[in-house]
C-alpha positions in Angstrom: 2.5 -36.9 -6.9 4.2 -34.3 -5.4 3.1 -32.2 -2.4 3.2 -27.7 -2.8 5.5 -26.2 -0.3 3.5 -23.2 0.7 6.7 -21.2 2.4 4.5 -17.6 2.9 1.5 -19.7 4.5 4.1 -21.2 7.2 6.0 -17.8 7.3 2.8 -16.0 8.3 1.5 -19.0 10.9 5.0 -18.5 12.2 5.1 -15.1 12.6 1.3 -14.9 13.8 2.9 -17.2 16.4 5.8 -14.8 17.7 3.8 -11.9 17.4 1.2 -13.6 19.8 3.5 -14.8 22.3 5.2 -11.3 22.7 1.3 -9.6 23.1 1.0 -12.7 26.1 4.4 -11.6 27.5 3.9 -8.0 27.6 0.3 -7.6 28.7 0.0 -10.8 30.8 -2.1 -13.2 29.0 -1.6 -17.1 29.2 0.2 -18.1 26.2 -1.5 -20.9 24.7 -0.6 -22.3 20.8 -3.7 -24.3 20.0 -5.7 -20.4 20.9 -4.3 -18.6 17.6 -6.9 -18.3 15.0 -9.5 -19.5 17.7 -12.2 -16.9 18.1 -13.4 -18.5 20.8 -11.0 -18.1 22.7 -11.1 -15.1 25.0 -7.1 -14.2 25.1 -6.8 -14.4 21.4 -10.4 -12.2 21.1 -8.4 -9.6 23.4 -5.3 -10.3 20.6 -7.1 -9.5 17.5 -9.6 -6.4 19.5 -5.7 -5.2 20.3 -4.5 -5.7 16.9 -7.6 -3.9 15.5 -6.7 -0.6 17.6 -8.9 -1.2 20.8 -7.0 -0.2 24.5 -6.9 -3.2 26.8 -5.8 -3.7 30.4 -2.1 -4.8 31.4 -2.8 -7.6 33.2 0.6 -7.1 34.8 -0.4 -3.8 36.1 -3.8 -4.8 37.2 -2.0 -7.2 39.2 0.2 -5.1 41.0 -2.5 -2.7 41.8 -4.4 -5.6 43.6 -1.2 -6.6 45.6 0.0 -3.4 46.2 3.3 -3.7 44.5 5.2 -0.9 42.6 6.2 -2.4 39.5 8.9 -0.2 38.5 11.1 -0.5 41.2 13.8 -3.2 41.4 
């Protein structure tokens, strides 16, 4: 008895993980691989909202404003 290898399913999962990681880095959310496809996780829910076109806040900008820093100056 052989096990069928579904290459497309594996590719989708790893592409989604890469996209979620990119989202977390750009918008300053904590990255947790276990949160992928978990609709109860608030960070993944924000990611899904972003993917559907909803504007979301950028945590890097929010933290910079709170701490009185300019993140665009080196």
